[in-house]
C-alpha positions as CSV (number, residue, x, y, z in Angstrom):
1,M,162.3,78.6,95.5
2,F,159.6,78.6,93.0
3,P,160.9,77.7,89.6
4,Y,159.3,80.5,87.3
5,S,161.5,80.0,84.2
6,K,160.1,76.7,83.5
7,Y,156.7,78.1,83.0
8,L,157.9,81.3,80.9
9,R,158.6,81.9,77.1
10,T,162.0,83.7,78.2
11,N,162.5,84.5,74.7
12,R,159.5,86.8,74.9
13,L,160.8,88.8,77.6
14,P,160.8,91.6,78.5
15,H,157.2,92.3,78.3
16,I,155.2,95.2,76.9
17,W,153.4,96.0,79.9
18,C,153.6,99.6,81.6
19,T,155.7,100.1,84.5
20,G,153.3,100.1,87.6
21,C,150.8,97.7,85.6
22,G,149.2,94.9,87.6
23,C,149.3,92.2,85.0
24,G,152.8,91.0,86.2
25,I,151.4,90.6,89.7
26,I,148.5,88.6,88.3
27,L,150.8,86.5,86.1
28,K,152.8,85.6,89.0
29,A,150.0,84.6,91.3
30,M,148.6,82.5,88.5
31,L,151.7,80.6,88.0
32,R,151.9,79.9,91.7
33,A,148.6,78.5,91.5
34,V,149.3,76.2,88.6
35,D,152.4,75.1,90.4
36,R,150.5,74.1,93.3
37,S,147.9,72.7,91.6
38,G,150.1,69.5,90.5
39,I,148.2,69.5,87.0
40,D,149.8,68.0,84.2
41,R,150.7,71.2,82.1
42,N,149.9,69.2,79.1
43,T,146.5,69.2,79.8
44,L,146.3,73.2,80.6
45,I,145.4,75.5,77.8
46,F,145.1,79.3,78.6
47,V,143.0,81.5,76.2
48,S,142.8,85.1,75.9
49,G,141.1,87.9,73.9
50,I,142.6,91.2,73.2
51,G,143.7,93.8,75.7
52,C,146.7,94.3,78.2
53,S,145.4,91.1,80.0
54,S,145.2,89.2,77.0
55,R,149.0,89.6,76.3
56,T,149.7,87.1,79.1
57,P,149.6,83.9,77.1
58,G,152.2,85.1,75.0
59,Y,154.8,85.0,78.1
60,I,153.9,81.4,79.4
61,D,155.1,78.4,78.1
62,F,151.7,76.3,78.0
63,D,149.4,75.6,75.1
64,T,147.9,79.1,74.4
65,L,145.5,80.7,72.4
66,H,145.4,84.4,71.5
67,T,141.9,85.2,70.1
68,T,139.9,88.2,68.8
69,H,138.3,90.7,70.7
70,G,135.6,89.8,73.2
71,R,135.8,86.1,71.8
72,A,138.0,84.3,74.3
73,L,135.0,82.5,75.9
74,A,133.5,81.6,72.5
75,F,137.0,79.9,71.6
76,A,137.4,78.4,75.1
77,T,133.9,76.8,74.8
78,G,134.9,75.3,71.6
79,I,138.1,73.7,73.2
80,K,136.2,72.4,76.1
81,L,133.8,70.7,74.0
82,A,136.1,69.2,71.6
83,K,138.5,68.3,74.5
84,P,136.8,68.0,77.8
85,E,139.8,66.4,79.5
86,M,141.7,69.7,79.0
87,K,141.6,72.4,81.8
88,V,140.7,75.6,80.1
89,I,141.8,78.8,81.8
90,V,140.5,82.0,80.1
91,L,142.5,85.3,80.9
92,T,140.5,88.5,79.9
93,G,139.9,92.0,81.0
94,D,137.0,94.2,81.9
95,G,136.3,95.4,78.4
96,D,137.3,92.3,76.7
97,A,134.9,90.3,79.0
98,C,132.1,92.6,79.7
99,A,131.8,95.0,76.7
100,I,132.1,93.2,73.3
101,G,132.4,89.8,74.9
102,G,129.4,90.5,77.4
103,N,127.2,88.0,75.6
104,H,129.6,85.3,75.6
105,F,130.4,86.1,79.3
106,I,126.8,85.8,80.4
107,H,125.9,82.6,78.4
108,A,129.1,80.9,79.6
109,A,128.3,81.3,83.1
110,R,124.7,80.2,82.3
111,R,125.6,77.0,80.6
112,N,128.3,76.3,83.5
113,L,131.1,75.0,81.2
114,D,133.9,73.9,83.0
115,L,135.9,77.0,82.6
116,T,138.2,79.0,84.9
117,V,138.1,82.8,83.9
118,I,140.7,85.2,85.6
119,L,139.5,88.6,84.7
120,Y,141.9,91.5,85.3
121,N,139.9,94.7,86.0
122,N,141.7,98.1,85.6
123,R,138.4,99.9,85.0
124,I,139.5,101.3,81.6
125,Y,140.6,100.3,78.1
126,G,144.2,100.2,78.9
127,M,145.4,99.1,75.4
128,T,143.3,100.9,72.9
129,G,143.7,104.4,74.4
130,G,142.0,105.0,77.7
131,Q,138.3,104.9,76.9
132,P,135.8,104.1,79.7
133,S,134.9,100.4,80.0
134,P,131.9,98.8,81.5
135,T,133.4,98.8,85.0
136,T,134.7,102.4,85.1
137,P,133.0,103.9,88.1
138,Y,130.4,106.7,87.6
139,G,131.9,110.2,87.4
140,E,135.6,108.6,86.5
141,K,137.1,110.1,83.8
142,G,138.4,108.4,80.4
143,T,139.9,109.7,77.1
144,T,136.3,109.7,75.6
145,A,134.7,110.8,78.7
146,P,136.9,114.0,79.8
147,Y,134.0,115.2,82.1
148,G,133.5,112.0,83.9
149,S,131.4,108.7,82.7
150,I,127.7,109.2,83.2
151,E,127.1,105.4,83.1
152,P,126.5,103.1,86.0
153,S,129.4,100.4,86.0
154,F,128.9,96.5,86.1
155,D,129.6,94.7,89.3
156,V,131.3,92.0,87.4
157,C,130.8,89.3,90.4
158,R,127.1,90.0,90.6
159,L,126.6,89.7,87.0
160,A,128.5,86.2,87.0
161,A,126.6,85.0,90.1
162,A,123.4,86.0,88.5
163,A,124.0,84.4,85.2
164,G,124.8,81.1,87.0
165,A,128.3,80.8,87.6
166,V,129.1,78.4,90.5
167,F,132.2,79.8,91.9
168,V,132.9,83.7,92.1
169,A,135.6,85.5,93.8
170,R,137.4,89.0,94.1
171,S,140.7,90.2,95.3
172,T,143.0,93.0,94.1
173,C,147.0,93.2,93.2
174,Y,147.5,94.5,96.6
175,H,146.3,91.1,97.9
176,A,149.1,89.2,96.0
177,T,149.3,86.3,98.3
178,Q,145.6,86.0,98.1
179,L,145.4,85.9,94.4
180,D,146.8,82.5,94.0
181,K,144.7,80.9,96.7
182,L,141.7,82.1,95.1
183,I,142.6,81.1,91.6
184,L,143.7,77.7,92.8
185,K,140.0,77.4,94.3
186,A,138.4,78.5,91.0
187,M,140.8,75.9,89.1
188,N,139.4,73.2,91.4
189,I,135.8,73.8,90.9
190,K,133.7,71.9,88.2
191,G,131.8,74.4,86.4
192,F,132.1,77.9,85.4
193,S,134.5,79.8,87.8
194,L,135.5,83.4,88.0
195,V,138.1,85.3,89.6
196,E,137.8,89.2,89.3
197,I,141.1,91.0,90.2
198,L,141.4,94.8,90.6
199,S,144.5,95.8,88.8
200,P,146.3,99.2,88.8
201,C,146.5,101.1,85.2
202,P,148.9,104.0,85.9
203,T,149.2,105.2,82.2
204,Y,145.5,105.9,81.8
205,Y,143.1,105.2,84.7
206,A,145.4,106.7,87.5
207,H,146.7,109.6,85.1
208,L,143.3,110.8,83.9
209,N,141.7,110.7,87.1
210,R,144.6,111.9,89.2
211,L,144.9,109.2,91.6
212,G,148.8,109.4,91.7
213,T,150.9,106.3,91.0
214,S,150.4,102.7,90.7
215,L,151.5,102.5,94.3
216,D,149.1,104.9,95.3
217,L,146.4,102.8,93.7
218,L,147.7,99.7,95.4
219,M,147.3,101.5,98.9
220,G,143.9,102.6,98.0
221,Y,143.1,98.8,97.2
222,K,144.5,98.2,100.9
223,R,142.3,100.8,102.4
224,N,139.1,100.2,100.6
225,S,139.1,96.4,100.9
226,I,137.0,94.4,103.1
227,P,136.8,90.7,103.5
228,V,133.3,89.1,102.3
229,E,133.1,87.7,106.0
230,K,133.2,91.2,107.4
231,A,131.0,92.7,104.7
232,R,128.0,90.7,105.5
233,R,127.9,92.1,109.0
234,L,127.7,95.6,107.6
235,D,124.8,97.6,106.4
236,P,124.8,98.2,102.5
237,S,125.4,102.0,103.1
238,E,128.5,101.0,104.9
239,L,130.1,99.4,101.8
240,K,129.7,102.2,99.3
241,D,132.9,102.5,97.1
242,K,134.2,99.5,99.3
243,I,136.0,96.4,97.5
244,V,134.6,93.2,98.9
245,T,137.3,90.3,98.8
246,G,137.2,86.6,99.1
247,V,134.8,84.2,97.8
248,I,131.7,86.0,97.1
249,Y,129.3,83.2,95.8
250,K,129.7,79.4,95.3
251,T,127.1,77.0,94.8
252,E,126.8,73.6,92.9
253,R,125.0,72.5,89.8
254,P,125.2,70.3,87.0
255,E,128.2,71.1,84.7
256,Y,127.3,71.6,80.9
257,F,129.5,68.8,79.2
258,E,128.4,66.2,81.9
259,E,124.8,67.1,81.1
260,Y,125.3,67.0,77.4
261,H,127.2,63.6,77.8
262,K,124.2,62.0,79.6
263,L,121.7,63.4,76.7
264,Q,124.2,61.8,74.3
265,Q,124.4,58.5,76.0
266,G,120.4,58.4,76.5
267,I,120.0,59.3,72.6
268,T,122.5,56.6,71.6
269,E,120.7,53.7,74.0
270,N,117.3,54.8,72.7
271,G,118.6,54.1,69.0
272,R,118.3,57.5,67.8
273,L,121.8,58.2,67.3
274,R,124.4,56.0,65.6
């Protein structure tokens, strides 16, 4: 049996997440991935910003950092540069990473610093009142968009790949057994890796858009998800409103710290830096 308790700060339980929220499913998948990775827990650090997803570090018994809104990747960058031997995992949400933290997200991917980003996408600001986020689908409602959002939404995976990430994957909270496999793959990548996870928000997103219960949302993920291998054989028109799951993009290029270290060595050898 998987020993969950050794990874949890049980004195912080019960958690504050709403009934039916997907954050607990993601937490469990992440801990399965950590357990299977064999990584020394003393070399792991989890960093988060602000939001429902970002409360996760408070419940796990690792070195953790709960930072300011949108700045998780900025703090994670500093940690990785100061302690490159650490495995840094960033836990963030669609609002935290793609709105106020959007510029940090783009440039962290561009630099290709060795960070693993787990992005909980519930398509709304769940902690601060149900406002539309950058991933709220066109026409869907939020508390500040009672007649539906008129803005197009970000495709987080395409954004990450275009910005320079070397590993990009997507799954949903329905595909719980797939989650830990994708998270583990991301952890094993040298460079900027992203796992986007669609997560139900029954309190705001489902309620405001009359989508039913959290279970209804999960079953919707099941019905509308298509494995990436199948999606590549379909016409783009057939993928409208579909969720493409699996490893979306993967490539190789030099990691930021390795490039920085080579530059530093070169300057030292040339006598320009003491």
